[in-house]
N, C-alpha and C positions, 0 to 999 in steps of 0.2 A: 160117175161122176167123184174124182177125188176129193179128198177133206180139203175145204181151204176156209183162210179169212180174209173177210174183207172190212176196213176201215175208211171210211172216208174223209179227203183231206177236207178242212174248212176254207172254202174261198168263194169270194161273188164274181159272179161273169156276167160283164154289161156288154150283150154284143149285137152290132145292126151298125148300118151307113149314119155315119152322122155324130154318133155315141159319143166323140170326142166333147160337143159342148156339154157333157154332164161332168165331166171332171174334176170341177169347183165344187159341187154339187158331192161327188163322191169325196173329196177329201176331207168335205168338212161332214160326212158321213162314221169318219172313222177318228172322230175327234182331233183332228190335225188342224193346225193354223197357221205354222212356216215350214213349208213345204221346201226342198230342196229337190230343182229337178234335175238330172242326169242325161247323158249321153254320149255319144262317141262325138268324138270331132269335126266329125262328117255332117251331123246332123246335129251340129249345135245353132243355125240358125231358127230349124224349128222349135231347140229349146226354149231358145230363148221370147218364139211367139208363143210357146206354152206358158211360158212365166208371166206373160204380157195377159193371156187368158185368165189366169189365174188371180191376178192382183193384187191383192191384200194376201191373198194366201199364201202368196211364193215368196220364198225367203231370199233365194236366188239362183243360179245353176251352176251345175258343174260339168264339163264339156271336156273330162279326161280320159272317160272309159274305152277299155281295147280289150282286144279279146283274150282269152284265159286270165283275165283277173289277174294281173299279177299283183305282188302285198305292195311294191310302192305305190301303186295307182290307188291301190283302196287307205295306205297311211294318206296321203297330201286329201283324198275325199272326206276321213274323218278331220284333220283339221277342218277343211272348209264346215261341217257339219256341227264341231264346236263352236266356230267363230260365229255362227250365223245363230245357234240356238235352235239348228232344224228340228221337228219332230215328226216327220216324215219323209222319205222319199217317192217322187213319181219317177219313175224310169221309161224312158221313153225312145224306144228302137228296138235292135236287135237282142240275140244273150248274151251277147258282152255289156250293153248296160245294164240287162236283168242280171249278171251276174254279177258287176259293180254294188248292185243294191242287196244282192242277197250277202255279200261280204260286211258291206255297211251294217245290214240286219245283224248278221253274224255276231259282230261286233257289239253293236249298241243297242240291237232290239228295236229297233225303229222299222214299224210298218212299211212296207210297198205296196204304191198302187204300180202295175205294171201296163206300159201301154205297147202292147209289143208293133212292131211297121214290117218284121218279117215273119218265118214261118216256121222261130225255132224250136218253140213250146214249151221253152225252159220255166216260163212264167208259170208254169201250172204244177212246177215240182218244186220240194222241200229241200234238192240237189244240188249244193253249193259247188264250186272248186275255185281254187286259189294255186297262181305259181309262184313260186318261190327257189331261186338258184338252179334255173333252167327243171324244177322239179313240179307239176301238174298233180296238189292232192285234193280228194275230191272227200263230200261228205254227205249226212244226210242232218237237217235239223227244220222239225217245225218253225224253228222263230224266220226262218229265209222266205217262207211258202209266201207270196203276195198274195195282201188281202183282200185284193180287188185286181181283176182285170179287163181292160177296157178293150173291147176289139172292133175297130172298124174299117172295114174293107176298104171303107176312102184312103187310108192314110197310107196300103202296099199297092195303089195303081202305081205311083212312079219307081217301085223297086224295081230295079233293072230285070232283065228275064234270065240271065245267068244268074243271079244271086237268087231269084227268086224258085231257081229248079234245084239248086243245092240246099238252099235252106227248108224248101218243101221235101226232100230226100233224107236229109237231117231231121226233121220231122217222122217220118216215115223209119228211120231206124230205132227210133225210141217205141214204136207201137209191135215193130218187130221182134224186137228183144224182149217188149212187152209177153210178148204169145210164147214162150217156150222158157219166162223167167222161174227160179225155182219157187215163187211165191205167187205165181200166177193163178186168176179166179175169174170165174164164168163171168163178170160184171167188167172186167178188163178185157176180156178175150172180145167179146161186143166192141168194144170200145174200140180197141186197135184195129180189128177189120174192116170197121166203117171207117177211122181215120185213114186206113192207108187205101180204102177206095176214094175218097174223097180227095185224097192228092194225087190218087193215078188220074183221074179225073182233069182235076183242076191243070196240072203241068202241064199236060200236052195245049190245053185251049189258053194258055196263057201264051204259051209260047208263040200260038197261030195268032194272037189279039190282046197284047202285054195289058192295053187299056178293060177288056172285058169286066164289067163288074159282076156278072155272074161264077165266073171262073175263080178272081181274087177272093170272094166269099166263102166259095167251097175249099179254095186251100187254108184260110183263116180257119173255119170249121174243121179241117181235117187237122190242123196244128193244133187247135186244141183238143180234140181230145187226143191223140199222139202225146202231146205234150202230157193231158192229165194219166195214162196208162202208164209213162216215168213216174210221173210222180207218185204212184199208188203202187209199183212194184219194183224190185231188184235189176239190176243191168247186170249181163253179162260178156260175152267176147267182145261184141261190137263196140265197145263202150271202153272197156279196158284198152284193146288197140289205139283206138280214136283217143284219149286220153295221152297215152304216152304217148303218139305223135305228134299231139299238138303239143303238150306241152312242154315235151322235152327238147323237139325239133320244131316251135315256133311255126306251124303247117297253119294254112287258114282253115277254120274249126269248122266250117257247113261242104268242103269240099273233100274236106279227109275223112268225112264219114260217108259223105256219096261214096267216094274211090271205095272204101272199106266193107262197106257194107254186103256188097252181092259176095265176098270171099269169104265175111263171118258166115255169110248164111248157106255156101257152102260145104263148109269145113262141118257144123251145124248140123247140116240135111240129113243123114241117116240119126240120129240123135235125137232128131224134135219132128219127127213126118207131120204130125197134127198141125204145126205152127206152120209149115213150111204151107202146107192144103189152103190155110187160111190167107196165107199174104199172094198165090199163087190163084186163087180164084177173087182176091180184093183186085188185084191188078188185071186180071180178064187173062194172063200168060197161060202159054200151052205148052209149056216148058220146066221150066221149073223155077221157084219162089229167086234162088240167084239170079237166073239169067235177065227174069224182069225184070228185077229191078235193076240191074246192070243194063237193059236195054233202054229203059225208061229213063236214066241218065244219057247214053251214048246217043237217043236218038231226040235227045229235047237241048243238045249240046256241052252237057254235063264235063268236066275232066274226071275220065276212067281210067288215070297212072298214076301214083304218088309221084313218078320223077317228073311229071306235068307240072306240080305247082310246088314244087321246090326239095323235094326228099331228095338225098344222094347213095347213091347203092350202096356207098361203104358206110352209111351208117345203118343199114339195115340188121347186120350183126345185133349191134348195142341194141336196137330197136327190138328188137327180142327178148332179146334180158332183160329191159325192163317190163315187159308186157308180160314176163313170168315170176314177176317177183309181186305179193301181196292179189293173188288171183279173184277174178271176181266168181260167185257160183254159174257155170254151167255146164249145158246137158251132154258136153260131151268134154270127156277131161283132156288140159292143156298138151298138149305134146310139141316137144322141143324142136324136132324137125319138121314136122308138120307145120308149125305157127313160121317158123322161115318160110317154110313152104308159100305159105297163106301172104306173106310180106311183100316176097320176090313176085307174084301173081300180081297183085297190086302195085307193085312196082311198075311193073311190064304195061299193066293195063289188060292183063290176058281176062275174056269172057269164062266165067265160069262151066 
C-alpha cells in the first residue's frame, strides 16, 4: 500500500426523509439568529417557504444564485448580507446556490447550512469557484465548507429526470477523479466506489420511476459520498477541462461534466488502471470505465456531445489553450495534441 495522509473534514450531515423540518434547530445549533436564505430564481418560491419555516431566524432571502458564481452576483449578495446583518446563510438548491454561499463565506466568514436538492455534491467540499471576466478561478478554503448539510430525499422527488441524470454523473466525476488523484487514500477509495455504485443503481431507476423514493435516496446517498471524496482529495484533468469549458464558454455545469467525463477517463485509462477497474466494477460494466460512464449517460437520455449544449467547434482550440494553463496534477501528462483530440471527441459525442 502506498503511503498516504488522511484528514477528516469537519461537517455535520443530517440525512433522511422529512429532515427539512429540523432546519430551524440546526440553525440554532450553529449559534445563528439572522439567516439569509439563498436560491436560484427558479427556486425562489421554495426559498421563501423555507424562510417562513425559519420564522424569526430568517433575516430574508436572496434569489439570484446562478451557475459558475459570477463575481457580480456575489457582490450583490454581500450587499444584502450587510444590509440585513445576516450571521449565516442557508443554501437551498444545487451547486449554483451552494457556490454562492461559498463565495459569501470566503468574503465574510459566515457559516453555511446547505440543503441540496440536486446531486452536485459540492456541499461536501471546501472547494469554491468564482467567475470574473470570463475566467473561472477555483481554490480551496476550509471557511467555505458548509458546517451542516441537510439531505432530505423528498426535496429531490420533483427534480426532472434529465437534470437528475446529469447531476448524478457530475457527482460520479468527483469520485472517479478521486480514485486517481495524486493525494488519494484508501478511505476515499472505498467511499468513491460505493458512491459511484449507488448512483449507477439510482439513475436508471429514477428514469424508470421518477417519483421512486428508494432511488432518490440512493442518489442522494451517492452524491454525499462522491462529494466527500472531492472534498478530501485533489482534482485532475476532468475538472480542469470542465472548469475551463464552463467558466470561459458559459456551458451548463452538470451537462459539461457528463459529456467530458468518459473522455477524461479514456485519456487517463492506461496511467490509472486500478482506478478504472474500481469504476468499472462499481457500474457493473463489461468493457471499460470510460464506456460504462458514456453508456450510463446515453442510455438515460443525457447529452453526450458538447455541440449539443452550445459549444462552438471554432472555440475548441482556445479551450485547449486554456486547459493547458495552470494544470491540475494528473496521472498522465497533459499533451497538447491529445487534449485537442479529447475535446474534439467530446464535441462530436464519440463513444470512447
